[in-house]
FINU-157734 format. One record per residue (C-alpha): residue number from 1; residue in three letters; y, z, x. Coordinates in steps of 0.25 Angstrom, whole numbers, padded with zeros to 4 digits, always signed. Last residue first. Example, Ala and Ser with C-alpha at 12.3 -4.5 7.8 and 13.67 -1.06 7.14 Angstrom:
REM FINU-157734
[pt 2 ser [-0004 +0029 +0055]],
[pt 1 ala [-0018 +0031 +0049]],
END
This chain:
REM FINU-157734
[pt 158 glu [-0001 +0085 -0230]],
[pt 157 asn [+0012 +0078 -0236]],
[pt 156 lys [+0024 +0087 -0240]],
[pt 155 ile [+0037 +0078 -0242]],
[pt 154 asp [+0050 +0083 -0248]],
[pt 153 ser [+0059 +0076 -0253]],
[pt 152 lys [+0074 +0068 -0254]],
[pt 151 gly [+0078 +0074 -0239]],
[pt 150 gly [+0074 +0085 -0234]],
[pt 149 lys [+0056 +0090 -0231]],
[pt 148 lys [+0046 +0081 -0225]],
[pt 147 glu [+0031 +0085 -0223]],
[pt 146 ile [+0018 +0078 -0217]],
[pt 145 leu [+0023 +0066 -0213]],
[pt 144 lys [+0010 +0059 -0207]],
[pt 143 ile [+0003 +0054 -0195]],
[pt 142 asn [-0012 +0055 -0199]],
[pt 141 arg [-0019 +0052 -0186]],
[pt 140 ile [-0016 +0048 -0171]],
[pt 139 glu [-0030 +0044 -0167]],
[pt 138 met [-0034 +0048 -0150]],
[pt 137 lys [-0047 +0040 -0145]],
[pt 136 gln [-0039 +0036 -0133]],
[pt 135 ser [-0043 +0047 -0124]],
[pt 134 ile [-0040 +0057 -0113]],
[pt 133 ser [-0030 +0046 -0107]],
[pt 132 lys [-0023 +0046 -0120]],
[pt 131 cys [-0019 +0059 -0122]],
[pt 130 met [-0006 +0059 -0117]],
[pt 129 asp [-0001 +0047 -0126]],
[pt 128 tyr [-0010 +0050 -0138]],
[pt 127 ile [-0002 +0063 -0138]],
[pt 126 thr [+0010 +0057 -0136]],
[pt 125 leu [+0006 +0045 -0147]],
[pt 124 cys [+0006 +0058 -0157]],
[pt 123 thr [+0019 +0066 -0155]],
[pt 122 val [+0025 +0049 -0156]],
[pt 121 ser [+0017 +0051 -0170]],
[pt 120 ile [+0023 +0064 -0173]],
[pt 119 gly [+0035 +0060 -0169]],
[pt 118 thr [+0036 +0049 -0178]],
[pt 117 leu [+0032 +0055 -0190]],
[pt 116 ala [+0041 +0068 -0190]],
[pt 115 glu [+0052 +0056 -0184]],
[pt 114 met [+0050 +0050 -0197]],
[pt 113 glu [+0051 +0061 -0208]],
[pt 112 val [+0063 +0065 -0203]],
[pt 111 gly [+0073 +0064 -0216]],
[pt 110 thr [+0085 +0058 -0218]],
[pt 109 lys [+0097 +0065 -0220]],
[pt 108 gly [+0097 +0077 -0209]],
[pt 107 glu [+0094 +0091 -0204]],
[pt 106 ile [+0082 +0087 -0196]],
[pt 105 ser [+0066 +0095 -0195]],
[pt 104 val [+0055 +0086 -0189]],
[pt 103 ala [+0039 +0093 -0189]],
[pt 102 cys [+0031 +0084 -0179]],
[pt 101 ile [+0015 +0089 -0181]],
[pt 100 val [+0004 +0084 -0173]],
[pt 99 glu [-0012 +0088 -0178]],
[pt 98 val [-0022 +0088 -0165]],
[pt 97 thr [-0037 +0083 -0168]],
[pt 96 glu [-0048 +0082 -0159]],
[pt 95 asn [-0054 +0096 -0155]],
[pt 94 asp [-0045 +0100 -0167]],
[pt 93 ile [-0031 +0103 -0172]],
[pt 92 ile [-0025 +0103 -0159]],
[pt 91 gln [-0011 +0105 -0164]],
[pt 90 ile [+0003 +0095 -0161]],
[pt 89 asp [+0016 +0101 -0167]],
[pt 88 ile [+0029 +0092 -0167]],
[pt 87 asp [+0039 +0100 -0170]],
[pt 86 val [+0053 +0093 -0172]],
[pt 85 gly [+0068 +0097 -0175]],
[pt 84 gln [+0084 +0094 -0179]],
[pt 83 ile [+0082 +0079 -0176]],
[pt 82 leu [+0093 +0073 -0177]],
[pt 81 leu [+0090 +0060 -0182]],
[pt 80 pro [+0091 +0045 -0181]],
[pt 79 his [+0087 +0038 -0194]],
[pt 78 cys [+0075 +0032 -0194]],
[pt 77 met [+0075 +0018 -0199]],
[pt 76 pro [+0069 +0009 -0185]],
[pt 75 ile [+0059 +0022 -0183]],
[pt 74 leu [+0059 +0022 -0168]],
[pt 73 glu [+0074 +0025 -0164]],
[pt 72 ser [+0076 +0033 -0176]],
[pt 71 thr [+0060 +0041 -0171]],
[pt 70 lys [+0068 +0047 -0159]],
[pt 69 lys [+0070 +0061 -0161]],
[pt 68 val [+0056 +0062 -0168]],
[pt 67 ala [+0050 +0053 -0156]],
[pt 66 gln [+0055 +0065 -0147]],
[pt 65 ile [+0049 +0077 -0152]],
[pt 64 gly [+0037 +0068 -0154]],
[pt 63 ala [+0036 +0067 -0139]],
[pt 62 ile [+0038 +0082 -0137]],
[pt 61 ile [+0029 +0085 -0143]],
[pt 60 ala [+0017 +0075 -0137]],
[pt 59 thr [+0022 +0079 -0122]],
[pt 58 gln [+0020 +0094 -0128]],
[pt 57 phe [+0006 +0089 -0134]],
[pt 56 val [+0002 +0082 -0122]],
[pt 55 pro [+0006 +0092 -0108]],
[pt 54 gly [+0010 +0082 -0098]],
[pt 53 lys [+0006 +0066 -0096]],
[pt 52 lys [-0004 +0069 -0086]],
[pt 51 thr [-0010 +0077 -0096]],
[pt 50 met [-0010 +0093 -0101]],
[pt 49 leu [-0017 +0094 -0113]],
[pt 48 glu [-0012 +0105 -0125]],
[pt 47 asn [-0016 +0113 -0137]],
[pt 46 asn [-0022 +0126 -0125]],
[pt 45 thr [-0029 +0116 -0118]],
[pt 44 phe [-0031 +0103 -0124]],
[pt 43 asn [-0041 +0093 -0116]],
[pt 42 ser [-0050 +0095 -0126]],
[pt 41 ile [-0042 +0087 -0137]],
[pt 40 val [-0043 +0074 -0129]],
[pt 39 glu [-0058 +0072 -0129]],
[pt 38 asn [-0059 +0079 -0142]],
[pt 37 gly [-0051 +0068 -0150]],
[pt 36 leu [-0037 +0066 -0150]],
[pt 35 phe [-0034 +0063 -0167]],
[pt 34 met [-0021 +0066 -0171]],
[pt 33 thr [-0016 +0071 -0182]],
[pt 32 ala [-0001 +0068 -0188]],
[pt 31 lys [+0010 +0076 -0194]],
[pt 30 ala [+0024 +0076 -0199]],
[pt 29 ile [+0033 +0083 -0203]],
[pt 28 ala [+0047 +0081 -0209]],
[pt 27 thr [+0058 +0089 -0212]],
[pt 26 arg [+0073 +0087 -0217]],
[pt 25 gln [+0084 +0099 -0219]],
[pt 24 thr [+0097 +0090 -0226]],
[pt 23 ile [+0108 +0082 -0223]],
[pt 22 gln [+0112 +0075 -0237]],
[pt 21 lys [+0110 +0060 -0237]],
[pt 20 gly [+0122 +0052 -0239]],
[pt 19 ser [+0121 +0046 -0223]],
[pt 18 val [+0106 +0043 -0223]],
[pt 17 asn [+0107 +0029 -0223]],
[pt 16 val [+0092 +0023 -0225]],
[pt 15 met [+0093 +0011 -0211]],
[pt 14 lys [+0090 -0003 -0218]],
[pt 13 pro [+0080 -0012 -0216]],
[pt 12 asn [+0083 -0025 -0225]],
[pt 11 gly [+0079 -0028 -0237]],
[pt 10 ser [+0093 -0035 -0244]],
[pt 9 ser [+0095 -0019 -0251]],
[pt 8 asn [+0091 -0012 -0239]],
[pt 7 ile [+0078 -0006 -0234]],
[pt 6 his [+0074 +0007 -0227]],
[pt 5 ser [+0075 +0012 -0240]],
[pt 4 phe [+0065 +0008 -0246]],
[pt 3 asp [+0064 +0005 -0262]],
[pt 2 ser [+0073 -0007 -0261]],
[pt 1 met [+0065 -0015 -0255]],
END
């Protein structure tokens, strides 16, 4: 069990102590692909769909930003962080699919990978919620961390 940073010597869960770490610039970028289908995407005009609940992409971006800021309330071992930047982009990539990217940045002692992954997940769930009256055949696919900078190591997965 000693290989897991969130388990103490007694085998119980713990929050990692980051007090001895240096403050560094840290970023994380997560990506998802979402199948909406032609039935949904055909309703978009100028890269946006207005529904009874409001503009889909704009609302989803705001929901994703809120999720990033609340990650520590959702995932027990995540530290509360003073997020310095969140940028969420949603692009229609063909007549059935959108790509969602969430970039999070901070100057801190711990990374923001979970914040980026939480942001991307809630962004996609909000798109689903706002479009489900048109179709329930939508799928959230391939949620993954594509980049992490800062801390012990940098990662690039694309």
